[in-house]
C-alpha positions, 0 to 999 in steps of 0.5 A, a space after each residue: 455171628 451165627 445167632 442160630 447157634 446161640 439162639 439169641 436175638 440181635 439185641 442179645 448178640 449186641 449185648 454179648 459182644 459189648 462184654 468182649 473188648 475185642 468186639 467179636 466172639 472167639 473162633 476155633 482158629 484163635 485157640 489153634 493159633 495159641 496151641 501152635 505158638 505154645 508148641 513152637 520154639 518161640 514159646 520155649 521159655 513159657 512154663 506153667 501158665 494159664 492163658 485166657 483166649 477170650 478177647 479181653 473178657 477176663 480183664 474186663 470182668 476183673 475191672 468191673 468186679 473191682 469198681 
């Protein structure tokens, strides 16, 4: 990870990554791949959805909130 972009220490980086089930930060290509899929015929039956591209962070936060 480019810690200079976030201005965080290695310990802070490890803590941040612990909150993401996929174990990594998202990349622009993660968003681009979703956009390409949604624009394809394979996604023709998907309508009106909110799709989180966050490596599972949303579901983890919801789980922790409900504990």
